[in-house]
C-alpha positions in Angstrom: 31.6 101.4 14.7 34.1 103.6 12.9 33.9 101.4 9.8 30.1 102.0 9.6 30.7 105.7 9.8 33.2 105.5 7.0 30.6 103.8 4.9 28.2 106.6 5.6 30.8 109.2 4.6 31.5 107.3 1.4 27.8 107.2 0.6 27.5 110.9 1.2 30.4 111.6 -1.2 28.6 109.7 -3.9 25.3 111.4 -3.1 27.1 114.8 -3.4 28.4 113.8 -6.8 24.9 112.8 -7.9 23.1 115.9 -6.6 25.6 118.7 -7.2 27.5 117.8 -10.4 26.1 118.7 -13.8 28.3 116.4 -15.9 26.7 113.0 -16.7 30.0 111.1 -16.3 30.4 112.5 -12.8 26.9 111.6 -11.9 27.5 108.0 -13.0 30.7 107.9 -10.9 28.7 109.2 -7.9 26.2 106.4 -8.4 29.0 103.8 -8.5 30.6 105.2 -5.3 27.2 105.0 -3.6 26.8 101.4 -4.7 30.3 100.5 -3.5 29.5 102.0 -0.1 26.3 100.0 0.3 28.2 96.8 -0.7 30.9 97.5 1.8 28.3 98.1 4.5 26.7 94.7 3.8 30.0 92.9 3.9 30.7 94.6 7.3 27.4 93.5 8.6 28.3 89.8 8.0 31.9 90.1 9.4 32.9 88.6 12.7 36.3 89.1 14.3 38.1 85.7 14.3 35.1 84.2 12.6 35.3 81.0 10.5 33.7 79.7 7.4 30.2 78.4 7.8 31.2 74.8 7.1 29.6 72.3 9.5 31.4 69.1 10.4 30.6 66.5 13.1 33.5 67.2 15.4 33.2 71.0 15.6 30.9 73.2 17.6 28.8 75.8 15.8 30.3 79.0 17.3 31.5 82.3 15.8 30.6 81.5 12.2 30.5 84.2 9.6 27.1 84.8 8.0 27.3 84.0 4.2 24.0 85.8 3.3 25.5 89.3 3.1 28.3 88.0 0.9 25.8 86.4 -1.5 23.7 89.7 -1.6 26.9 91.7 -2.4 27.8 89.4 -5.2 24.3 89.8 -6.7 24.5 93.5 -6.2 27.8 93.7 -8.0 26.4 91.9 -11.0 23.3 94.1 -11.1 25.3 97.3 -10.7 27.6 96.3 -13.5 24.7 96.0 -15.8 23.1 99.3 -14.7 26.5 101.1 -15.1 26.9 99.7 -18.6 23.4 100.9 -19.5 24.1 104.4 -18.0 27.3 104.7 -20.0 25.6 103.6 -23.2 22.9 106.3 -22.6 25.6 108.9 -21.8 27.4 108.1 -25.1 24.2 108.4 -27.1 23.5 111.8 -25.4 27.0 112.9 -26.3 26.6 111.8 -29.9 23.3 113.7 -30.2 24.1 116.9 -28.4 27.9 117.0 -28.3 28.2 117.6 -24.5 27.9 115.8 -21.2 26.7 118.9 -19.4 23.0 118.5 -18.5 22.4 122.2 -18.2 23.4 122.7 -21.9 21.0 120.1 -23.2 17.9 122.0 -24.0 15.5 119.2 -24.7 15.7 115.5 -25.3 14.0 114.2 -28.4 13.1 110.5 -28.7 
């Protein structure tokens, strides 16, 4: 139960970075921290103490197997979050080239 609580704390740290920081780079880092906490939570959901790989054979009983679905979801989530992070960094670089700052309060208006 303590590990789930640590995932919630990690998510709250990322949420604080997104909501309270005014630097675009810090906001992106907050989003990445939030994504890592959700991925860790999914991995913890599929974990079993002394569990074994879900490989079925004829002479073994099906007991205490680890669920492979959360691991597959986390792998998919990692790939999607990498693409989103690359897009956010590219947008942040373009904003910096145009306005010369990463501070969102100093950017008066965005022109297309």
